Biotite code that builds the C-alpha atoms (Angstrom):
import biotite.structure as struc

atoms = struc.array([
    struc.Atom([0.438, 4.013, -8.529], chain_id="A", res_id=1, res_name="UNK", atom_name="CA", element="C"),
    struc.Atom([3.986, 4.923, -7.613], chain_id="A", res_id=2, res_name="UNK", atom_name="CA", element="C"),
    struc.Atom([6.004, 6.228, -4.733], chain_id="A", res_id=3, res_name="UNK", atom_name="CA", element="C"),
    struc.Atom([4.481, 9.108, -2.776], chain_id="A", res_id=4, res_name="UNK", atom_name="CA", element="C"),
    struc.Atom([6.352, 12.011, -1.217], chain_id="A", res_id=5, res_name="UNK", atom_name="CA", element="C"),
    struc.Atom([5.942, 13.551, 2.231], chain_id="A", res_id=6, res_name="UNK", atom_name="CA", element="C"),
    struc.Atom([7.931, 16.649, 3.158], chain_id="A", res_id=7, res_name="UNK", atom_name="CA", element="C"),
    struc.Atom([8.241, 17.375, 6.876], chain_id="A", res_id=8, res_name="UNK", atom_name="CA", element="C"),
    struc.Atom([9.917, 20.728, 7.418], chain_id="A", res_id=9, res_name="UNK", atom_name="CA", element="C"),
    struc.Atom([10.183, 23.741, 9.662], chain_id="A", res_id=10, res_name="UNK", atom_name="CA", element="C"),
    struc.Atom([7.632, 26.417, 8.881], chain_id="A", res_id=11, res_name="UNK", atom_name="CA", element="C"),
    struc.Atom([7.000, 26.744, 5.121], chain_id="A", res_id=12, res_name="UNK", atom_name="CA", element="C"),
    struc.Atom([10.317, 25.456, 3.758], chain_id="A", res_id=13, res_name="UNK", atom_name="CA", element="C"),
    struc.Atom([8.755, 22.335, 2.235], chain_id="A", res_id=14, res_name="UNK", atom_name="CA", element="C"),
    struc.Atom([5.762, 24.183, 0.851], chain_id="A", res_id=15, res_name="UNK", atom_name="CA", element="C"),
    struc.Atom([8.009, 26.730, -0.873], chain_id="A", res_id=16, res_name="UNK", atom_name="CA", element="C"),
    struc.Atom([10.340, 24.089, -2.301], chain_id="A", res_id=17, res_name="UNK", atom_name="CA", element="C"),
    struc.Atom([7.470, 21.944, -3.546], chain_id="A", res_id=18, res_name="UNK", atom_name="CA", element="C"),
    struc.Atom([5.683, 24.900, -5.106], chain_id="A", res_id=19, res_name="UNK", atom_name="CA", element="C"),
    struc.Atom([8.876, 26.012, -6.856], chain_id="A", res_id=20, res_name="UNK", atom_name="CA", element="C"),
    struc.Atom([9.644, 22.516, -8.160], chain_id="A", res_id=21, res_name="UNK", atom_name="CA", element="C"),
    struc.Atom([6.081, 22.071, -9.431], chain_id="A", res_id=22, res_name="UNK", atom_name="CA", element="C"),
    struc.Atom([6.251, 25.460, -11.180], chain_id="A", res_id=23, res_name="UNK", atom_name="CA", element="C"),
    struc.Atom([9.534, 24.482, -12.843], chain_id="A", res_id=24, res_name="UNK", atom_name="CA", element="C"),
    struc.Atom([8.157, 21.144, -14.049], chain_id="A", res_id=25, res_name="UNK", atom_name="CA", element="C"),
    struc.Atom([4.585, 22.209, -14.734], chain_id="A", res_id=26, res_name="UNK", atom_name="CA", element="C"),
    struc.Atom([3.099, 19.712, -12.261], chain_id="A", res_id=27, res_name="UNK", atom_name="CA", element="C"),
    struc.Atom([4.039, 17.048, -9.767], chain_id="A", res_id=28, res_name="UNK", atom_name="CA", element="C"),
    struc.Atom([4.087, 13.509, -11.149], chain_id="A", res_id=29, res_name="UNK", atom_name="CA", element="C"),
    struc.Atom([3.832, 12.054, -7.633], chain_id="A", res_id=30, res_name="UNK", atom_name="CA", element="C"),
    struc.Atom([1.338, 12.354, -4.827], chain_id="A", res_id=31, res_name="UNK", atom_name="CA", element="C"),
    struc.Atom([2.818, 14.874, -2.383], chain_id="A", res_id=32, res_name="UNK", atom_name="CA", element="C"),
    struc.Atom([1.961, 16.324, 0.976], chain_id="A", res_id=33, res_name="UNK", atom_name="CA", element="C"),
    struc.Atom([3.777, 18.850, 3.064], chain_id="A", res_id=34, res_name="UNK", atom_name="CA", element="C"),
    struc.Atom([3.710, 18.851, 6.863], chain_id="A", res_id=35, res_name="UNK", atom_name="CA", element="C"),
    struc.Atom([4.629, 22.161, 8.468], chain_id="A", res_id=36, res_name="UNK", atom_name="CA", element="C"),
    struc.Atom([6.255, 21.832, 11.875], chain_id="A", res_id=37, res_name="UNK", atom_name="CA", element="C"),
    struc.Atom([5.945, 24.939, 14.009], chain_id="A", res_id=38, res_name="UNK", atom_name="CA", element="C"),
    struc.Atom([7.643, 25.873, 17.275], chain_id="A", res_id=39, res_name="UNK", atom_name="CA", element="C"),
    struc.Atom([4.391, 25.174, 19.118], chain_id="A", res_id=40, res_name="UNK", atom_name="CA", element="C"),
    struc.Atom([3.958, 21.631, 17.767], chain_id="A", res_id=41, res_name="UNK", atom_name="CA", element="C"),
    struc.Atom([5.225, 18.729, 19.845], chain_id="A", res_id=42, res_name="UNK", atom_name="CA", element="C"),
    struc.Atom([6.685, 15.531, 18.398], chain_id="A", res_id=43, res_name="UNK", atom_name="CA", element="C"),
    struc.Atom([3.622, 13.405, 19.191], chain_id="A", res_id=44, res_name="UNK", atom_name="CA", element="C"),
    struc.Atom([1.268, 15.838, 17.451], chain_id="A", res_id=45, res_name="UNK", atom_name="CA", element="C"),
    struc.Atom([3.611, 16.003, 14.448], chain_id="A", res_id=46, res_name="UNK", atom_name="CA", element="C"),
    struc.Atom([3.952, 12.222, 14.379], chain_id="A", res_id=47, res_name="UNK", atom_name="CA", element="C"),
    struc.Atom([0.179, 11.736, 14.364], chain_id="A", res_id=48, res_name="UNK", atom_name="CA", element="C"),
    struc.Atom([-0.197, 14.115, 11.420], chain_id="A", res_id=49, res_name="UNK", atom_name="CA", element="C"),
    struc.Atom([2.751, 12.571, 9.545], chain_id="A", res_id=50, res_name="UNK", atom_name="CA", element="C"),
    struc.Atom([1.402, 9.072, 10.103], chain_id="A", res_id=51, res_name="UNK", atom_name="CA", element="C"),
    struc.Atom([-2.004, 10.109, 8.751], chain_id="A", res_id=52, res_name="UNK", atom_name="CA", element="C"),
    struc.Atom([-0.365, 11.739, 5.722], chain_id="A", res_id=53, res_name="UNK", atom_name="CA", element="C"),
    struc.Atom([1.528, 8.501, 5.000], chain_id="A", res_id=54, res_name="UNK", atom_name="CA", element="C"),
    struc.Atom([-1.720, 6.524, 5.145], chain_id="A", res_id=55, res_name="UNK", atom_name="CA", element="C"),
    struc.Atom([-3.420, 9.062, 2.850], chain_id="A", res_id=56, res_name="UNK", atom_name="CA", element="C"),
    struc.Atom([-0.558, 9.062, 0.340], chain_id="A", res_id=57, res_name="UNK", atom_name="CA", element="C"),
    struc.Atom([0.449, 5.416, 0.079], chain_id="A", res_id=58, res_name="UNK", atom_name="CA", element="C"),
    struc.Atom([-1.070, 3.317, -2.677], chain_id="A", res_id=59, res_name="UNK", atom_name="CA", element="C"),
    struc.Atom([1.208, 0.340, -2.098], chain_id="A", res_id=60, res_name="UNK", atom_name="CA", element="C"),
    struc.Atom([4.570, 1.561, -3.413], chain_id="A", res_id=61, res_name="UNK", atom_name="CA", element="C"),
    struc.Atom([5.752, 3.358, -0.295], chain_id="A", res_id=62, res_name="UNK", atom_name="CA", element="C"),
    struc.Atom([6.425, 6.881, 0.840], chain_id="A", res_id=63, res_name="UNK", atom_name="CA", element="C"),
    struc.Atom([9.657, 8.825, 0.571], chain_id="A", res_id=64, res_name="UNK", atom_name="CA", element="C"),
    struc.Atom([9.766, 11.104, 3.617], chain_id="A", res_id=65, res_name="UNK", atom_name="CA", element="C"),
    struc.Atom([12.087, 14.092, 3.346], chain_id="A", res_id=66, res_name="UNK", atom_name="CA", element="C"),
    struc.Atom([13.006, 16.521, 6.103], chain_id="A", res_id=67, res_name="UNK", atom_name="CA", element="C"),
    struc.Atom([15.029, 19.695, 6.125], chain_id="A", res_id=68, res_name="UNK", atom_name="CA", element="C"),
    struc.Atom([17.648, 19.071, 8.821], chain_id="A", res_id=69, res_name="UNK", atom_name="CA", element="C"),
    struc.Atom([18.875, 15.913, 10.526], chain_id="A", res_id=70, res_name="UNK", atom_name="CA", element="C"),
    struc.Atom([18.432, 15.907, 14.294], chain_id="A", res_id=71, res_name="UNK", atom_name="CA", element="C"),
    struc.Atom([15.699, 18.522, 14.289], chain_id="A", res_id=72, res_name="UNK", atom_name="CA", element="C"),
    struc.Atom([12.053, 18.031, 15.229], chain_id="A", res_id=73, res_name="UNK", atom_name="CA", element="C"),
    struc.Atom([10.967, 17.273, 11.628], chain_id="A", res_id=74, res_name="UNK", atom_name="CA", element="C"),
    struc.Atom([13.597, 14.534, 11.290], chain_id="A", res_id=75, res_name="UNK", atom_name="CA", element="C"),
    struc.Atom([12.793, 13.156, 14.747], chain_id="A", res_id=76, res_name="UNK", atom_name="CA", element="C"),
    struc.Atom([9.162, 12.870, 13.678], chain_id="A", res_id=77, res_name="UNK", atom_name="CA", element="C"),
    struc.Atom([10.230, 11.119, 10.475], chain_id="A", res_id=78, res_name="UNK", atom_name="CA", element="C"),
    struc.Atom([12.414, 8.644, 12.370], chain_id="A", res_id=79, res_name="UNK", atom_name="CA", element="C"),
    struc.Atom([9.469, 7.887, 14.615], chain_id="A", res_id=80, res_name="UNK", atom_name="CA", element="C"),
    struc.Atom([7.525, 6.952, 11.462], chain_id="A", res_id=81, res_name="UNK", atom_name="CA", element="C"),
    struc.Atom([10.030, 4.137, 10.880], chain_id="A", res_id=82, res_name="UNK", atom_name="CA", element="C"),
    struc.Atom([9.154, 2.714, 14.288], chain_id="A", res_id=83, res_name="UNK", atom_name="CA", element="C"),
    struc.Atom([5.451, 2.729, 13.388], chain_id="A", res_id=84, res_name="UNK", atom_name="CA", element="C"),
    struc.Atom([4.055, -0.776, 12.950], chain_id="A", res_id=85, res_name="UNK", atom_name="CA", element="C"),
    struc.Atom([2.091, 0.095, 9.800], chain_id="A", res_id=86, res_name="UNK", atom_name="CA", element="C"),
    struc.Atom([2.517, -1.850, 6.587], chain_id="A", res_id=87, res_name="UNK", atom_name="CA", element="C"),
    struc.Atom([3.608, 1.239, 4.675], chain_id="A", res_id=88, res_name="UNK", atom_name="CA", element="C"),
    struc.Atom([7.163, 1.056, 3.394], chain_id="A", res_id=89, res_name="UNK", atom_name="CA", element="C"),
    struc.Atom([9.054, 4.272, 4.111], chain_id="A", res_id=90, res_name="UNK", atom_name="CA", element="C"),
    struc.Atom([12.508, 5.676, 3.517], chain_id="A", res_id=91, res_name="UNK", atom_name="CA", element="C"),
    struc.Atom([13.588, 8.819, 5.353], chain_id="A", res_id=92, res_name="UNK", atom_name="CA", element="C"),
    struc.Atom([15.975, 11.390, 3.885], chain_id="A", res_id=93, res_name="UNK", atom_name="CA", element="C"),
    struc.Atom([17.190, 14.660, 5.370], chain_id="A", res_id=94, res_name="UNK", atom_name="CA", element="C"),
    struc.Atom([18.671, 17.825, 3.894], chain_id="A", res_id=95, res_name="UNK", atom_name="CA", element="C"),
    struc.Atom([16.002, 18.590, 1.323], chain_id="A", res_id=96, res_name="UNK", atom_name="CA", element="C"),
    struc.Atom([16.928, 21.179, -1.276], chain_id="A", res_id=97, res_name="UNK", atom_name="CA", element="C"),
    struc.Atom([15.476, 22.250, -4.597], chain_id="A", res_id=98, res_name="UNK", atom_name="CA", element="C"),
    struc.Atom([17.774, 20.143, -6.832], chain_id="A", res_id=99, res_name="UNK", atom_name="CA", element="C"),
    struc.Atom([16.979, 17.052, -4.741], chain_id="A", res_id=100, res_name="UNK", atom_name="CA", element="C"),
    struc.Atom([13.251, 17.671, -5.024], chain_id="A", res_id=101, res_name="UNK", atom_name="CA", element="C"),
    struc.Atom([13.391, 18.291, -8.783], chain_id="A", res_id=102, res_name="UNK", atom_name="CA", element="C"),
    struc.Atom([15.412, 15.074, -9.179], chain_id="A", res_id=103, res_name="UNK", atom_name="CA", element="C"),
    struc.Atom([12.752, 13.136, -7.243], chain_id="A", res_id=104, res_name="UNK", atom_name="CA", element="C"),
    struc.Atom([9.969, 14.520, -9.397], chain_id="A", res_id=105, res_name="UNK", atom_name="CA", element="C"),
    struc.Atom([11.922, 13.824, -12.600], chain_id="A", res_id=106, res_name="UNK", atom_name="CA", element="C"),
    struc.Atom([12.505, 10.186, -11.638], chain_id="A", res_id=107, res_name="UNK", atom_name="CA", element="C"),
    struc.Atom([9.075, 9.441, -10.221], chain_id="A", res_id=108, res_name="UNK", atom_name="CA", element="C"),
    struc.Atom([8.904, 6.160, -12.183], chain_id="A", res_id=109, res_name="UNK", atom_name="CA", element="C"),
    struc.Atom([11.577, 4.548, -9.964], chain_id="A", res_id=110, res_name="UNK", atom_name="CA", element="C"),
    struc.Atom([10.756, 2.313, -7.012], chain_id="A", res_id=111, res_name="UNK", atom_name="CA", element="C"),
    struc.Atom([11.209, 3.625, -3.475], chain_id="A", res_id=112, res_name="UNK", atom_name="CA", element="C"),
    struc.Atom([14.799, 2.443, -2.938], chain_id="A", res_id=113, res_name="UNK", atom_name="CA", element="C"),
    struc.Atom([15.936, 3.569, -6.392], chain_id="A", res_id=114, res_name="UNK", atom_name="CA", element="C"),
    struc.Atom([14.265, 6.947, -5.961], chain_id="A", res_id=115, res_name="UNK", atom_name="CA", element="C"),
    struc.Atom([15.960, 7.507, -2.606], chain_id="A", res_id=116, res_name="UNK", atom_name="CA", element="C"),
    struc.Atom([19.311, 6.592, -4.151], chain_id="A", res_id=117, res_name="UNK", atom_name="CA", element="C"),
    struc.Atom([18.737, 8.955, -7.082], chain_id="A", res_id=118, res_name="UNK", atom_name="CA", element="C"),
    struc.Atom([17.652, 11.743, -4.708], chain_id="A", res_id=119, res_name="UNK", atom_name="CA", element="C"),
    struc.Atom([20.788, 11.346, -2.618], chain_id="A", res_id=120, res_name="UNK", atom_name="CA", element="C"),
    struc.Atom([23.074, 12.038, -5.563], chain_id="A", res_id=121, res_name="UNK", atom_name="CA", element="C"),
    struc.Atom([24.635, 15.311, -4.511], chain_id="A", res_id=122, res_name="UNK", atom_name="CA", element="C"),
    struc.Atom([25.820, 16.968, -7.677], chain_id="A", res_id=123, res_name="UNK", atom_name="CA", element="C"),
    struc.Atom([24.216, 20.327, -7.004], chain_id="A", res_id=124, res_name="UNK", atom_name="CA", element="C"),
    struc.Atom([26.660, 22.007, -4.645], chain_id="A", res_id=125, res_name="UNK", atom_name="CA", element="C"),
    struc.Atom([29.313, 24.201, -6.206], chain_id="A", res_id=126, res_name="UNK", atom_name="CA", element="C"),
    struc.Atom([31.770, 26.742, -4.898], chain_id="A", res_id=127, res_name="UNK", atom_name="CA", element="C"),
    struc.Atom([31.845, 29.669, -7.271], chain_id="A", res_id=128, res_name="UNK", atom_name="CA", element="C"),
    struc.Atom([34.352, 32.368, -6.556], chain_id="A", res_id=129, res_name="UNK", atom_name="CA", element="C"),
    struc.Atom([35.771, 35.331, -8.359], chain_id="A", res_id=130, res_name="UNK", atom_name="CA", element="C"),
    struc.Atom([38.951, 33.560, -9.447], chain_id="A", res_id=131, res_name="UNK", atom_name="CA", element="C"),
    struc.Atom([36.940, 31.358, -11.780], chain_id="A", res_id=132, res_name="UNK", atom_name="CA", element="C"),
    struc.Atom([35.885, 34.381, -13.824], chain_id="A", res_id=133, res_name="UNK", atom_name="CA", element="C"),
    struc.Atom([39.006, 36.523, -13.531], chain_id="A", res_id=134, res_name="UNK", atom_name="CA", element="C"),
    struc.Atom([42.429, 35.657, -14.861], chain_id="A", res_id=135, res_name="UNK", atom_name="CA", element="C"),
])
C-alpha cells in the first residue's frame, strides 16, 4: 500500500512531467494516474473522471492530488474532490513541477500529510545570471 498520486493538468503537462520523472528514477514507486483537462472539458466531466481515478488509485492511504496552476480548471476540479463525501483521504497541491514530482516519488514511503509537506519544500528555484560566472 501507500499514498497514490493523481495529476490533474492542462493538456499533457502532467503526462510529460510524470514520464520524465519515471525515466529519471527508472520507475514510479507509487500508483499514479494523470488526468488531462482540455479546453472542451467542463468541470463536472473532469470531476467525475478525477473522482473515479481517486477510487481506482486509493488502497487506504490516501491520494495526493497535484495540479498545475491554482485557480485554473484543473485546480477547481481538485478542490471539488475535497467536497466529495467519499472516504478517501485527499490533499490537494498546486504548482506541480519536475523537482516536486521527483521529490514525491523519492519519498513515497511517507504518509499523505508528510509527503505533501515534503513535496511543498521549494528548494528548486534559482536565479542564475551572468554576474555569477563573470568577475
